FIDODREN-943102 format. One record per residue (C-alpha): residue in three letters; residue number from 1; x, y, z. Coordinates in Angstrom, 1 decimal. Layout:
N
PT  r  k  x  y  z
PT  ALA  NUM  X  Y  Z
...
***
This chain:
228
PT  r  k  x  y  z
PT  MET  1  -0.1  0.0  -0.4
PT  LYS  2  1.3  3.6  -0.9
PT  LYS  3  1.8  5.9  1.5
PT  ILE  4  0.2  9.3  1.5
PT  SER  5  2.2  12.1  0.9
PT  SER  6  2.4  14.7  3.6
PT  PHE  7  0.9  17.2  1.2
PT  PHE  8  -2.1  15.6  0.9
PT  LEU  9  -2.1  14.9  4.3
PT  ILE  10  -2.3  18.5  5.2
PT  ILE  11  -5.0  18.8  2.7
PT  LEU  12  -7.3  16.5  4.0
PT  ILE  13  -6.8  18.0  7.6
PT  LEU  14  -7.6  21.2  6.2
PT  THR  15  -10.5  20.4  4.5
PT  PHE  16  -12.0  18.2  7.3
PT  SER  17  -11.4  20.9  9.7
PT  SER  18  -13.5  23.4  7.5
PT  PHE  19  -16.4  21.1  7.7
PT  CYS  20  -16.2  20.7  11.3
PT  GLU  21  -16.3  24.1  12.6
PT  ILE  22  -19.2  25.6  13.9
PT  PRO  23  -20.2  28.8  12.8
PT  LYS  24  -20.4  31.2  15.3
PT  GLU  25  -23.7  33.3  15.0
PT  ALA  26  -23.5  37.0  15.9
PT  GLN  27  -24.7  38.3  19.0
PT  THR  28  -27.2  41.1  18.7
PT  ILE  29  -29.2  43.5  21.1
PT  THR  30  -32.2  45.2  20.3
PT  VAL  31  -33.3  48.7  22.1
PT  SER  32  -35.6  51.6  21.8
PT  GLY  33  -34.9  55.1  21.8
PT  SER  34  -37.0  58.2  22.1
PT  GLY  35  -36.9  62.0  21.6
PT  SER  36  -39.3  64.7  22.3
PT  MET  37  -39.7  68.3  22.4
PT  LYS  38  -42.5  70.9  22.4
PT  VAL  39  -42.8  73.8  20.1
PT  ASP  40  -45.0  76.7  19.3
PT  PRO  41  -47.4  76.1  16.4
PT  ASP  42  -47.2  78.7  13.6
PT  THR  43  -50.1  77.2  11.2
PT  ALA  44  -53.9  76.5  12.2
PT  GLN  45  -56.1  74.7  9.5
PT  ILE  46  -59.9  74.7  10.5
PT  TYR  47  -62.5  72.5  9.0
PT  LEU  48  -66.1  74.2  9.1
PT  SER  49  -69.2  72.9  7.3
PT  VAL  50  -72.4  73.8  5.8
PT  GLU  51  -75.4  71.4  6.0
PT  VAL  52  -78.6  71.9  5.0
PT  LEU  53  -81.9  69.7  5.1
PT  ARG  54  -84.7  70.4  2.1
PT  ARG  55  -87.4  68.3  0.6
PT  THR  56  -85.7  68.1  -2.6
PT  ALA  57  -82.3  67.4  -3.6
PT  LYS  58  -82.2  70.8  -5.9
PT  ASP  59  -83.4  73.0  -2.9
PT  SER  60  -80.8  71.4  -0.7
PT  GLN  61  -77.7  72.1  -2.7
PT  SER  62  -79.2  75.6  -3.6
PT  ALA  63  -79.9  76.8  -0.1
PT  CYS  64  -76.5  75.0  0.5
PT  ALA  65  -74.4  76.9  -1.9
PT  GLU  66  -76.1  79.9  -0.5
PT  LEU  67  -74.8  79.7  2.6
PT  MET  68  -71.5  78.8  1.8
PT  ASN  69  -71.1  81.8  -0.5
PT  LYS  70  -71.8  84.0  2.4
PT  VAL  71  -68.9  81.8  4.9
PT  TYR  72  -66.5  82.6  1.6
PT  ASP  73  -67.5  86.4  1.6
PT  ALA  74  -67.1  86.3  5.6
PT  MET  75  -63.3  84.7  5.5
PT  TYR  76  -62.6  87.1  2.6
PT  GLY  77  -63.8  89.9  4.6
PT  LEU  78  -60.9  88.6  7.3
PT  GLY  79  -58.0  88.6  4.9
PT  ILE  80  -58.2  85.0  4.0
PT  PRO  81  -56.9  84.5  0.6
PT  LYS  82  -58.8  82.2  -1.6
PT  LYS  83  -55.7  79.5  -2.1
PT  ASP  84  -56.0  78.8  1.6
PT  ILE  85  -59.7  77.6  1.1
PT  GLN  86  -60.2  74.2  0.1
PT  THR  87  -63.5  72.2  -0.2
PT  SER  88  -62.6  69.0  1.6
PT  ASN  89  -66.2  67.0  1.0
PT  PHE  90  -69.5  67.7  -0.6
PT  ASN  91  -72.3  65.5  -1.0
PT  ILE  92  -76.3  65.4  -1.5
PT  ARG  93  -78.0  62.1  0.4
PT  PRO  94  -81.4  61.4  1.3
PT  GLN  95  -82.7  61.3  4.9
PT  TRP  96  -85.2  59.0  6.0
PT  SER  97  -87.2  58.5  9.3
PT  ASN  98  -86.3  55.6  11.2
PT  GLU  99  -89.4  55.2  13.5
PT  GLN  100  -90.1  51.9  15.4
PT  ASN  101  -92.8  49.5  13.7
PT  LYS  102  -92.9  51.7  10.5
PT  GLN  103  -91.6  51.8  7.1
PT  PRO  104  -88.8  54.4  6.5
PT  LYS  105  -90.2  57.5  5.0
PT  LEU  106  -88.0  60.0  2.9
PT  GLU  107  -88.0  63.2  5.0
PT  GLY  108  -85.6  65.1  2.5
PT  TYR  109  -82.3  65.6  1.0
PT  MET  110  -79.0  66.3  3.2
PT  CYS  111  -76.5  68.9  1.5
PT  THR  112  -73.2  68.7  3.3
PT  ASN  113  -70.2  71.1  2.2
PT  GLN  114  -67.1  71.0  4.3
PT  ILE  115  -64.1  73.4  3.7
PT  ASN  116  -60.7  73.8  5.1
PT  ILE  117  -59.3  77.1  6.1
PT  LYS  118  -55.5  77.5  6.4
PT  THR  119  -54.1  80.5  8.6
PT  LYS  120  -50.6  81.3  9.3
PT  LYS  121  -52.6  84.0  11.8
PT  LEU  122  -53.3  82.2  15.0
PT  GLU  123  -55.1  85.0  16.4
PT  LEU  124  -57.8  85.4  13.9
PT  ILE  125  -58.7  81.3  14.7
PT  SER  126  -61.6  83.0  16.8
PT  LYS  127  -62.8  85.3  14.4
PT  ILE  128  -62.7  82.9  11.9
PT  ILE  129  -64.9  80.4  13.4
PT  ASP  130  -67.1  83.2  14.5
PT  SER  131  -67.4  84.7  11.3
PT  ALA  132  -68.1  81.8  9.6
PT  VAL  133  -70.8  80.5  11.7
PT  SER  134  -72.8  83.9  12.0
PT  ALA  135  -72.4  83.6  7.9
PT  GLY  136  -74.4  79.9  7.6
PT  ALA  137  -71.4  77.6  9.0
PT  ASN  138  -73.4  75.3  11.7
PT  LYS  139  -70.8  72.4  12.3
PT  VAL  140  -67.2  73.2  13.3
PT  SER  141  -65.9  69.6  12.9
PT  GLY  142  -62.0  70.1  13.8
PT  LEU  143  -59.0  72.3  14.3
PT  ASP  144  -55.5  71.4  13.6
PT  PHE  145  -52.4  73.4  14.9
PT  TYR  146  -48.8  72.4  13.2
PT  ARG  147  -45.8  74.0  12.2
PT  ASP  148  -44.6  74.2  8.2
PT  ASP  149  -40.9  73.3  9.3
PT  TYR  150  -42.4  70.3  11.5
PT  SER  151  -39.5  68.4  9.5
PT  ASP  152  -36.7  70.6  11.1
PT  TYR  153  -37.7  69.5  14.5
PT  LYS  154  -38.5  66.1  13.5
PT  ASN  155  -35.0  65.4  12.4
PT  LYS  156  -34.1  66.9  16.1
PT  VAL  157  -35.7  64.4  17.9
PT  LEU  158  -34.9  62.0  16.0
PT  ASP  159  -31.0  62.7  16.6
PT  GLU  160  -31.8  62.6  20.1
PT  ALA  161  -33.9  59.3  19.8
PT  VAL  162  -30.9  57.6  18.2
PT  LYS  163  -28.5  59.3  20.8
PT  ASP  164  -30.8  57.5  23.4
PT  ALA  165  -30.8  54.1  21.9
PT  TYR  166  -27.5  53.9  21.7
PT  SER  167  -26.9  54.8  25.5
PT  LYS  168  -29.2  52.2  26.2
PT  ALA  169  -27.4  49.5  24.3
PT  SER  170  -23.7  50.7  25.6
PT  ALA  171  -25.3  50.2  29.1
PT  ILE  172  -26.5  46.7  28.3
PT  ALA  173  -23.4  45.9  26.5
PT  ALA  174  -21.0  46.6  28.8
PT  ALA  175  -23.3  44.8  32.0
PT  SER  176  -23.2  41.6  30.2
PT  GLY  177  -19.4  42.0  29.2
PT  ASN  178  -19.6  43.1  25.9
PT  LYS  179  -19.4  45.9  23.3
PT  ILE  180  -21.3  47.5  20.5
PT  LYS  181  -20.0  46.4  17.3
PT  LYS  182  -21.7  47.9  14.8
PT  VAL  183  -25.9  48.8  13.6
PT  LEU  184  -27.3  46.2  12.1
PT  SER  185  -31.1  48.2  11.4
PT  ILE  186  -32.6  50.9  12.1
PT  THR  187  -36.3  51.2  12.2
PT  GLU  188  -38.0  54.6  12.8
PT  SER  189  -41.9  55.8  14.0
PT  GLY  190  -43.3  58.8  15.4
PT  ALA  191  -46.3  60.2  16.6
PT  ASP  192  -48.6  62.1  14.2
PT  ARG  193  -49.8  65.8  14.5
PT  PRO  194  -51.8  66.6  17.7
PT  ARG  195  -55.0  67.7  16.6
PT  ILE  196  -57.7  69.6  18.9
PT  SER  197  -61.3  68.8  18.1
PT  ILE  198  -64.1  71.4  18.4
PT  GLY  199  -67.9  70.2  18.7
PT  LEU  200  -70.7  71.1  16.8
PT  TYR  201  -71.7  74.8  17.0
PT  GLU  202  -75.8  75.8  16.5
PT  GLU  203  -75.7  79.6  17.4
PT  ARG  204  -73.3  81.8  18.2
PT  MET  205  -73.6  82.8  21.9
PT  ALA  206  -70.3  84.7  22.5
PT  SER  207  -66.7  84.6  21.1
PT  THR  208  -64.9  81.5  20.6
PT  PRO  209  -61.9  81.6  23.2
PT  ILE  210  -58.8  79.3  21.8
PT  SER  211  -55.7  78.7  23.0
PT  PRO  212  -53.3  76.6  20.9
PT  GLY  213  -50.6  76.1  23.4
PT  GLN  214  -47.5  74.1  22.5
PT  ILE  215  -47.5  71.3  20.1
PT  GLU  216  -45.3  67.9  20.6
PT  VAL  217  -42.9  66.8  18.2
PT  SER  218  -42.0  63.2  19.1
PT  GLY  219  -39.5  60.5  17.1
PT  ASN  220  -39.0  57.0  18.1
PT  VAL  221  -36.2  54.6  16.8
PT  THR  222  -35.8  50.6  17.3
PT  ILE  223  -31.9  49.8  16.7
PT  VAL  224  -30.6  46.5  16.3
PT  TYR  225  -26.7  46.3  17.3
PT  GLN  226  -24.1  43.4  16.4
PT  ILE  227  -22.1  43.0  20.0
PT  ASP  228  -19.2  41.1  20.6
***
């Protein structure tokens, strides 16, 4: 029997060793970080509607249009430009009675016309609502406060969130006798812009007090770190 040369013997040993080596999976830790700050709003958006019920769809649409034109005129009188008034919803739908043990009966047609009014003059918000209601708007469905440069603040709180996550990860790694090697993944999430809801107005009794206060900009991240 021929002897195996030392060269081929070494090759066999190295090949066998490579197959027998158990791969070491990367150790990871997953942490969440958060950041937040409060800022003054610089823009408001007001949601106003005119709702009219009449016996026919034509009469309902006509009466709704007449009142909404008065609302537009009232807004122009306050210096709100046309470009900052947007129709967000318009519909005409039948209204049926719903009495127990009786067949539904057509009561008429409801016409709804909703507009969104944007303004940077926050001191005008009360006058906008009061003037619109006086002109014929009979529903105020919402009021948003926000900043046009919202993204600038969002980036700041995300930077804070990343630093917060790294601080937590460093502490966890050190406590377990490891150290951070690199970032494997980052997932970002954040809160929506806050909204202040205002109820239905049926009659203007007094000037509507509005205080915007401050809005909170927040950001959250989840980061997966590799440690060794």
